[in-house]
C-alpha positions in Angstrom: 81.4 35.2 -51.0 77.9 35.5 -52.6 76.6 32.9 -54.8 73.5 34.2 -57.2 70.4 32.3 -56.9 69.9 29.8 -59.9 66.4 31.3 -60.8 68.5 34.8 -61.3 69.9 32.9 -64.3 67.7 33.6 -67.4 68.5 32.4 -70.7 67.0 31.0 -74.1 68.3 28.1 -75.9 68.1 28.2 -79.8 67.8 25.0 -81.8 68.1 24.7 -85.5 66.5 21.5 -87.0 66.3 20.1 -90.8 64.6 17.4 -92.3 67.8 14.9 -92.3 68.3 15.0 -88.4 68.1 11.8 -86.7 64.5 11.9 -84.4 66.5 9.9 -81.6 69.3 12.4 -81.3 66.9 15.6 -81.2 64.7 14.0 -78.8 68.2 13.3 -76.7 69.0 16.7 -77.1 65.7 18.2 -75.7 65.7 15.4 -72.8 69.1 16.7 -71.8 68.0 20.3 -71.7 65.0 19.7 -69.8 67.3 18.0 -67.2 69.7 20.5 -66.5 70.1 21.5 -63.0 69.4 25.4 -64.4 66.5 25.4 -66.9 66.3 27.8 -69.7 63.5 30.3 -69.7 62.4 28.9 -73.2 63.5 26.8 -75.9 63.4 28.2 -79.6 63.4 25.8 -82.2 63.7 26.8 -86.1 62.5 24.7 -88.7 65.0 24.9 -91.6 62.0 23.8 -93.9 59.4 21.2 -93.9 60.5 18.3 -91.3 59.6 14.5 -91.7 56.8 13.2 -89.3 59.1 11.7 -86.6 60.7 14.7 -86.1 57.2 16.6 -85.8 56.3 14.1 -83.3 59.4 14.7 -81.2 58.3 18.2 -80.8 54.5 17.5 -80.3 55.7 14.9 -77.2 58.1 17.9 -76.0 55.5 20.4 -76.1 53.0 18.2 -74.0 55.6 17.8 -71.7 56.0 21.6 -71.0 52.5 22.1 -71.0 51.5 19.4 -68.4 54.3 20.7 -66.1 52.9 24.1 -66.0 49.6 23.1 -65.9 
């Protein structure tokens, strides 16, 4: 039986976010994605209108983590 290499799986994750989301839950969701055995090729975040500052901060933190991991 042949198994596919986990690198052979390429997929994206699409997440929508709006201002009433709790920043803590959004942060946990992103952390969960980042800690999966098979990582997505990309995470696309769709902002449904303007976000509050705490949600924007969560996005900025995770963008920094991603860029520091690829450097």
